[in-house]
C-alpha positions in Angstrom: 101.1 111.6 90.3 102.3 108.0 89.9 105.5 109.2 88.2 106.2 111.6 91.1 105.7 108.7 93.6 108.4 106.7 91.8 111.0 109.4 92.1 112.1 112.8 90.7 110.4 113.7 87.4 111.9 116.1 84.8 109.7 119.1 84.0 107.7 119.0 87.3 108.1 121.7 89.8 110.5 121.0 92.6 107.8 122.3 95.0 105.3 119.7 93.9 108.0 116.9 94.2 108.9 118.1 97.7 105.3 118.1 98.8 104.9 114.5 97.5 108.1 113.4 99.3 106.9 115.2 102.5 103.5 113.4 102.3 105.2 110.0 102.1 107.5 110.9 105.1 104.6 111.8 107.3 102.9 108.4 106.9 101.8 106.9 110.2 100.6 103.3 110.1 97.4 102.2 111.8 99.1 99.7 114.2 102.7 99.9 115.3 105.0 97.0 114.2 106.9 97.6 117.5 103.8 96.6 119.6 103.1 93.0 118.8 99.6 91.7 119.6 100.5 88.2 120.8 103.1 86.6 123.0 106.7 86.5 121.8 108.5 83.2 122.6 112.2 83.5 123.2 114.8 81.1 124.5 116.8 81.4 127.7 119.9 82.8 126.0 117.9 85.6 124.4 116.3 86.4 127.8 119.8 86.5 129.4 120.9 88.9 126.7 117.9 91.2 127.2 118.6 91.2 131.0 122.2 92.2 130.2 120.9 95.2 128.3 118.5 96.1 131.1 115.3 95.0 129.3 114.1 92.9 132.2 110.4 93.7 132.2 109.3 93.6 128.6 105.6 92.9 128.1 104.5 90.0 125.9 107.8 88.2 126.1 108.0 84.7 127.6 110.8 82.1 127.9 110.1 78.9 126.0 112.0 75.6 126.3 114.5 75.0 123.5 112.9 71.6 122.6 109.5 73.3 122.2 110.9 75.8 119.7 112.5 73.0 117.6 109.3 71.1 117.4 107.3 74.2 116.3 109.8 75.1 113.6 110.2 71.5 112.5 113.8 71.4 113.6 116.1 68.5 112.6 113.7 67.0 110.1 115.5 66.1 106.9 
């Protein structure tokens, strides 16, 4: 079965390969990557861009000052 997971295998029935491919396509993760658990910090430019695209009321999104983001990421430290 490990060879089938890697890709098509010569000598194995096409039906078995298709079943394995279909099993992989139907995988549903436990938690969605699109639903973050914590708060997402964005800058004002990003917030303005989201507003322009009519994403004004997104949950878990907060505007953070630009100076705070630089300090968290270690900005301008050489």
